[in-house]
N, C-alpha and C positions, 0 to 999 in steps of 0.2 A: 700391763693389760696383761691378763691370762687366757692366749693364744689356744682355742676350742674348734677351731675353722677351719684343719687340714686338708677337706676332703676341697677345699674353694683354693685354697694353694697355701704352699708352703715358701717357709722363708728358705731363700738362697744358703745351701752348706756353705762353709769357708773353702774349705777347699776345692769346691769349684767356680766359685769366683777367685779364687787367685790359677787357677787353669784360663781362665777368660780375660785377665788381662792385661798380657800380655796383648792378643789377638784387640787387645780396645787402643793401643796404645802402636807399638812400635811392627805389630807385625797384622800390620793391613791390609796386604795386598790383598787384592778377588782373589779366590780359587779359579776362575776359569782363561787368567791371563798366566801366561808360558813364562814369565821370569822369574826370574829364584823369589822374590817376596809373594807370588802368587805360586809358583809351588809349593813354597812352605804352608800355603793357608790349604792347597788341594791336599797335602799328606796330612795336616791334623782336624778338614772335614773328614778324609776316609778313613780314617783312626777313631774320628766317632762312631763313625757309621758302623764298623768293626763291633762298639762298645754295646753299638744300642742292639745289634743283633745276637749277640752272645746274651743278652741280658731275657730274650724271647725264643733262644734255639732256633736265630733264621742265618741265613747266607746276607752279607754284607751287599749284598748287589739286590738283594728283595728287599731293600730300605733305601724311602725316600723322605727324606725330610721337606717339614711342610712347616706354616706358621702357630702350628698347634693342635691340639685336639680338634677343634672345632673342622678346619681343614682337612687334618686326615680323616674326618668324619664325612664330611662334604664330598672328595676326593672318590671317597671309599662310593659313598652311594651313587651321586653322581655318576661317576668315572664310567662303572660298572654299569648301569643301567643305560646308555646310553651307547657303552659297544655294543651289547649286546642288543640292543633295540625294540628288545618284547619283553614280555614273560612279569608273571607278579613282584610283587616284595612282600616279604612275610617277616611280620617286625612284631613288638611286643608293649602294651600299652604303655611301659614303665620306663622307657629308652630316653636318655637327654635330649633336652631340645636342640641341641645340633646336628644328632639324629633323626628325630622328628619331622622340622622343618625340612631337610633336603627332599626326604622321601612322601613331604605334603604334598612340596612341589613338583616331583614326579607324578604325580594323583591328579592336581590340574590337566597335564599334557596325555594321563592316559593310561597310567600302571595303574592294573589292579593290587591293591595293599589290604593283604589281610593279615590282621591281630589275631595273637596269638594270648589266651585269657592267663592272666592269674593268681595266687592263689593267696589267702590271707598274709602269707608273709611278701610277695610278689616272683614267687619262683613259679617257672615254668613247666613242661615236661614235655622228653622228648617226642611222647607218644601225639600229644597237641600238634608240636611241629608236622611232626609225620602228616598228620594229617588236615593240615595246608600244604599240602607239595604234589597234591591230583592235579595241576594246570602248571603249563610251565614255566619256571619262576627262574627270573633272574638276578635273584637274591633274597638271603635270609642276613637279617640283619638284629642279633641279639649282645646286646653288654653284659660282660662279664663276672661286673659287678655296678649295682645301681649305686650313684652318686647321694641318695638321699637316705636310703633306709638302709643302704649296703649288703642287702640280699647281692648274694652271691650265687652265680647259676650253676645248674652241672653242663660245662661245656663241653667235655669229653662226649659225652648221650649225646648233645646235640650235633656236634661233629662225626656221630655214626651216621645220623639219620640224614645229615645234608649230603652225606659220600654216598651212600646207599641210593640216594634218589636222584645222586648227580645234581646235586642243588648247592650252589656258591652262599659261601658264609664268612660276609662280616661280623668280627668281636669285637669290638669298642671298650678297650681294655683300659680305658684312661685310670679309670677308677684301680683297676685293679694291682698293676705293672710296677712291681716294687714293695706290694704290702702283700702280695700273697703268690705262690710258684705261678706262672702264666708259657707258656708257650704257643709255639705255630702248627704244632702237627696238626697234621687233618683242617688245618684255616686257611682262605685264600687273601682275607684281607685282615689286620688291626692294626687298631689306632692308637697310638700313646703320645701325651702333654708332658712337658721335660718339665710345668713347673710346679706337677702334684709329687712330685718325688725329691725336689731339693736343687732342684735345675733353675734358669732359669724364663720369666714368660718370655710368650712371642719365636716359642720352635717347638713343636712335636715331632713326630715322623708316622707313616704308614708302612706294614707291610705288608712287599704285593707281592704273594708266590708266582714265581720267576711261570710267566710266558702266558700268565693271566693278562686279558686283553683290558685298558685303562683308558679310557680318551681321556687327556687332563683337563683340568677347569683354567689353566693358565697358560699360555702358548705363548713362543718370544722366542728366548735365547735354545733352548734346548737343551740347557742345565735337569740334574736329576734324572738321566739318562730321556729326556723327552717331555718326562711323565708328571713336573712342575717346573714350567719358567723360572728365572728371575736370580740377582744377584744372591749367592748363600750366604744368613747369617753368618757370618765364623765363627767369632766370637759367641755367639747363643748355641750353635751346633756342638761347638768344646764341651760346651758349659752341661748338654746335652748327653755327653760322650758320658764325662764324668759324673756328673751323678746317676746313669748309667751304670758306669764299669762299681761305685761306690753302691749299688742297690743289692749289684747282681748278688754281692758279699755279703749281705746283712741278715735278706727276707728271712729266715729264721727268725733271727736273735728280735731284728725287728717286732715280729706279726704277736710272739710272747711277751715282750715289753708292754704292748697296746694295747693286746685280750687282756691283763691284770688293767692295767690304768684303766679299761672301761670295763669291768667286771667291778670293781671296786667303785666307780661312778654311778653306774646303776646299782650297783646294793645300796649304797648313800644315797642315793633319791629316793630311794622305797621307803627306806627305815625315815626319813626327813619329812617326806612330805604324802600326803591320802590322795588317792585320789591320782597316780599315773600308773599310766601304761606302758607300757614299749611297742614299737610297733617299728623295730627292727627284728630280725630274727636272732637263732640265737644258736651258741656253739660254729661251729667250722661253714654251716648256711648263710655268716654276716663277714664284712670285712673283719679286720680285728680292732681297725681305729674308731668301729662307726655308732652310735648307738643314738636311736631317734626314736624320742619319747615324747606322748602330748600328755598335760595339767587339766583335770575335769573346769572345765570353768574361766583355763586362760587361752588367752587370742596366741598362737606362735610368735607373731610382730613381734605384740605388747612388751613377750619377755623376753625376746633378743635385744630389744629396746632395754631395758629395766637393767637385762646384763651387762649388758656396753656401757650403762651410765654408771656400774660397780667393778670395769674392768674386763669382765668377761665377754671375751669375741666368740660366737656359736651362731648358729645358721637357722633361718625360719624353712630350709630347701636349699634349694639349687640358688649357686653367688647369681650363675647366666640369669637370673628369670627373680632376682628380689628386686621387692620394691613393686610388682606388679596388683599383688592386691588379692587377685586368685588363689582359688583354695590347690594346690597342690595332687596335679593327674599323678603321682607315684604312686597318694593315697587316696583317691580318688578310685583312681585301679582296685585298689586293695579291698576295695568296699566302703573305706568309711563316705559319709554324705559333706556334705558342700563345707558345715559348718566344721564340721569335726577334720575334717582336710585341710583348714588353717592353721590347725593346734600342731602340729607335730616341729620340734624342736631338733636342731641336727647337731650334739655331740664329736666329733672326730679331734680324737686328740693326736697326738702323734711327737717324735722324736724326743722334744722339748720339752715334753709334759714330767711333770712327777707327782706323787705321791701326795705332798702337800697341798702343790697346788690343786688336786682332786676335792681336797677336804674341803678348803675354800669356798671353791665350785659349787660342794653338797651346800655350804652356810647359807653364802650372798644366792643359790637358786632358791632356796626354801623360801629366806625372807621376803624376794621378788613375789613369788607363788603366793605368800600373804595376803603382804601389800593392794596385789591385783585383785585378788579377793575379794578381800573387804571392800574394792573401791567400785565393786561390780553392787556387791551386794545390795537388794534392794530397801529403803526405807520402813519398818513396819511399826503403827503405834508410835511414834516421834523419837526410835533409836536410832543413834547420832552413834 
């Protein structure tokens, strides 16, 4: 299998697994227990918290461990909105479903929701954000980088606007952290997921600025300073900490390597296949590992299935929405019609990929596109 779906998940790093194993076997203490086993588990959790904080420039006390990016986004959005009790929510039409759905829930409860338009490659402008801050605002929610097309937002400009208007800002950085430099300067809340950066599934984190009022989603034992109750997933948290520690020292080299692979893939697809359109931005406006493309006359899901049969793993959009059969809401927001919005295919490369694999992917994709197009071509005058 040639794996080109790293935005969906990543292979757990060997060093991360090694760090986790003791806490799946001998170090099984509950981090809330006061005996030696519990104390060692607590120390491991706090060491991991420090590594997560260091990756984004936060203080350890500002990190809340969760079950993943979805819970982090829900805690940020619902927690702040319900703590404030009023105000509008400002967001974009290309956010991940774990951002869109809690906002939709709040909308049913009476919160006003304002969407900031995006351009043809999915970017918003700070001026458009500012234009929607004329009324009291509970929260502005903008993803640092889009999971489907890789668009990177001008977060520092958005931070400046929100700070100037006194609006709280939540940044879904699940796809950005570990791939491009990220930080929490001027940000109020920021979401991270371990399995996007070589860590385990089922663990994530939310940065919560010190002093920010946040209603918990899960109540009970008071863990995570009362912001997220429940016995800590010690092994998962240790794995996330190690993944963040590794990522902190590799972001530059990782980005350069992925960018070279991505551009080799794009150039190869252009040369080998007619009617190919790039849906992702170019240069630094896009995650270095992400390429979303469409092929004229080829439905995205059909190509994903054809590539899978040949041992190539890619996606037709967000893994969380796979199989829904609906057009991509991201491509729709970019102005693509319903049919065109079903045609996008996302290639997302990662640490394990090599140039030799990219060459094979291009050849396999070219053959698959030809087969699909031939199968859809109508028969004319008995032609077969």
